[in-house]
C-alpha positions in Angstrom: 0.0 0.0 0.0 2.8 2.4 0.9 4.5 1.7 -2.4 1.3 2.5 -4.2 0.9 5.8 -2.4 4.6 6.7 -3.1 4.0 5.8 -6.8 0.9 7.9 -7.0 2.7 10.8 -5.3 5.6 10.5 -7.7 3.4 10.5 -10.8 1.5 13.6 -9.5 4.8 15.3 -8.8 6.0 14.6 -12.3 2.8 15.9 -13.7 3.0 19.0 -11.6 6.5 19.7 -12.8 5.5 19.1 -16.4 2.6 21.5 -16.0 4.8 24.1 -14.4 7.3 23.8 -17.2 4.6 24.1 -19.8 3.2 27.3 -18.1 6.7 28.8 -17.7 8.2 28.0 -21.1 5.1 28.0 -23.2 6.5 25.7 -26.0 3.3 26.1 -28.0 1.4 29.4 -28.5 -2.3 29.2 -29.4 -5.2 31.5 -29.9 -8.0 30.5 -27.5 -11.2 28.8 -28.6 -13.8 31.5 -27.8 -16.8 29.4 -28.7 -18.8 28.2 -31.7 -19.2 30.8 -34.5 -22.8 31.4 -35.6 -24.2 29.7 -38.6 -25.7 31.8 -41.4 -27.1 31.9 -44.9 -26.4 35.1 -46.8 -26.4 36.4 -50.4 -23.0 37.4 -52.0 -22.0 40.0 -54.6 -22.8 37.5 -57.4 -26.3 36.9 -56.1 -25.3 33.4 -54.9 -25.9 31.8 -51.6 -23.0 32.0 -49.0 -23.4 29.9 -45.9 -21.2 29.1 -42.9 -21.0 25.5 -44.2 -19.6 26.7 -47.5 -16.7 28.1 -45.5 -16.1 25.1 -43.3 -12.5 23.9 -43.6 -11.3 27.4 -44.3 -9.9 30.0 -41.9 -12.1 33.1 -42.3 -11.6 36.7 -41.5 -14.9 38.6 -41.1 -15.5 42.3 -41.2 -18.8 44.2 -40.9 -20.0 47.6 -42.3 -21.9 49.1 -45.2 -21.0 50.7 -48.5 -22.9 54.0 -48.1 -20.8 55.2 -45.2 -20.0 58.9 -45.8 -19.1 60.1 -42.3 -16.9 58.5 -39.6 -16.0 55.4 -41.6 -13.5 52.7 -40.6 -11.0 51.5 -43.2 -11.8 47.8 -42.8 -12.0 47.3 -46.6 -8.6 48.9 -47.0 -7.1 46.6 -44.4 -8.6 43.6 -46.1 -7.3 44.7 -49.5 -3.7 44.8 -48.1 -4.3 41.5 -46.2 -5.5 39.8 -49.4 -2.3 40.8 -51.2 -0.2 39.5 -48.3 -1.9 36.2 -47.7 0.8 34.3 -49.5 3.0 35.2 -46.5 0.9 32.8 -44.3 2.3 29.2 -44.4 -1.2 27.7 -44.6 -0.2 24.3 -45.8 -3.1 24.1 -48.3 -5.7 25.3 -45.8 -7.8 28.0 -47.6 -8.0 31.4 -46.0 -11.1 33.5 -46.9 -12.2 37.0 -46.3 -15.9 37.9 -45.8 -17.3 41.5 -45.6 -20.9 41.4 -44.3 -23.0 44.5 -44.9 -25.8 45.3 -42.4 -27.4 47.7 -44.9 -29.4 45.1 -46.8 -31.8 47.6 -48.4 -29.1 49.4 -50.3 -26.3 46.9 -50.5 -27.9 44.7 -53.1 -25.7 42.1 -54.9 -25.0 44.6 -57.8 -23.9 47.2 -55.3 -21.7 44.8 -53.5 -20.3 43.6 -56.8 -19.3 47.1 -57.7 -17.7 47.6 -54.2 -15.8 44.3 -54.6 -14.4 45.3 -58.0 -13.5 48.7 -56.7 -11.6 47.1 -53.8 -9.8 44.6 -56.1 -11.4 41.6 -54.4 -10.6 38.2 -55.7 -14.0 36.4 -55.6 -12.2 33.1 -54.8 -10.8 34.7 -51.6 -12.9 37.8 -50.7 -16.7 37.7 -50.6 -19.1 40.6 -49.9 -22.5 39.5 -48.5 -25.7 40.6 -46.8 -29.0 39.1 -45.8 -32.5 39.8 -44.4 -32.4 42.6 -41.8 -33.9 40.7 -38.9 -31.6 37.7 -39.5 -28.6 40.0 -39.8 -29.4 41.6 -36.4 -29.4 38.3 -34.8 -26.3 37.0 -36.6 -24.2 40.1 -36.0 -25.4 41.1 -32.6 -26.0 37.8 -30.8 -23.7 35.7 -33.0 -20.6 37.8 -33.6 -21.1 40.4 -30.9 -21.1 43.3 -33.4 -22.9 46.5 -32.5 -24.7 48.6 -35.1 -27.8 50.8 -35.1 -29.5 53.1 -37.6 -28.5 56.8 -37.4 -30.6 59.9 -38.1 -28.8 60.6 -41.4 -30.0 57.3 -42.9 -26.7 55.6 -42.1 -25.5 53.5 -39.2 -23.7 53.9 -35.9 -21.3 51.0 -35.5 -18.0 49.9 -34.1 -15.1 48.5 -36.2 -15.0 44.8 -35.9 -12.8 41.9 -37.1 -13.4 38.3 -36.3 -11.4 35.2 -37.2 -13.1 31.7 -37.4 -11.2 28.5 -37.9 -11.9 25.6 -40.2 -13.9 23.8 -37.5 -16.2 26.8 -37.2 -14.8 28.0 -33.9 -14.4 31.7 -33.1 -10.7 32.2 -32.5 -10.1 36.0 -32.5 -12.2 38.9 -31.5 -10.5 42.3 -31.8 -12.1 44.4 -29.2 -10.3 47.7 -29.2 -9.6 49.6 -32.4 -8.5 48.1 -35.7 -5.9 45.3 -36.0 -2.9 45.9 -38.2 -2.3 43.7 -41.2 0.8 42.3 -39.5 -1.3 41.3 -36.4 -3.9 39.6 -38.7 -1.2 37.7 -40.5 0.4 36.5 -37.2 -3.0 35.2 -35.9 -3.8 33.5 -39.2 -0.3 31.8 -39.1 -0.9 30.6 -35.5 -4.3 29.0 -36.5 -2.9 27.5 -39.7 0.1 26.1 -37.9 -2.1 24.5 -35.2 -4.4 23.0 -37.9 -1.4 21.5 -39.7 0.2 20.0 -36.6 -3.0 18.8 -34.8 -2.2 15.1 -35.0 -0.7 12.4 -32.8 1.3 13.6 -29.8 1.3 17.1 -31.1 -2.5 17.1 -30.6 -2.1 16.4 -26.9 0.4 19.3 -26.6 -2.0 21.6 -28.3 -4.8 20.6 -26.0 -2.6 21.3 -23.1 -1.7 24.7 -24.5 -5.5 25.5 -24.9 -6.1 24.3 -21.3 -3.4 26.7 -20.0 -4.6 29.5 -22.2 -8.0 29.2 -20.6 -6.5 29.5 -17.1 -4.2 32.3 -18.0 -6.7 34.5 -19.8 
């Protein structure tokens, strides 16, 4: 019995040392899993259907806005345009990376309008899609699903905050930029972390990544 107790204590001690080493040295860096991203069905700039299932297996960067902004506008499209050009810098290992701009002005941002905006921004339709949907569904999708605030303003536009979200290939929300706008370098770094995890998530490495996620939960 004493040997059993000693053995258990020894195993626990080794585990404690291993956990401490993991916390201190952080051999693997991960972006936390923030929860399941919302499902949706939208219409894109070509008039086709764009759903969350269509994007499954891809890492997706989402932004939110409207084309008719004439006042205090955030340069989200400009950031995505630069990001699109620099996506080859991400070692994705064959994992597709997609960009999606969702308009909450469904009445005016019809597919032809979105197509015009996409062409103006130089969007590659294989990479960057512009989409919108039915107003009530959009309110639920953006507000409750992505946590994005927007409201109609007196001038016929919208009050809204800048928002970027990253969803991984499993449909999990991995990055929510809360303050200001991210730099393109920051986006590229986060995309690289998610892609590296997706590529390495097999065998023993899978256990290491799960441990990294466990510790990221306790440290956040």
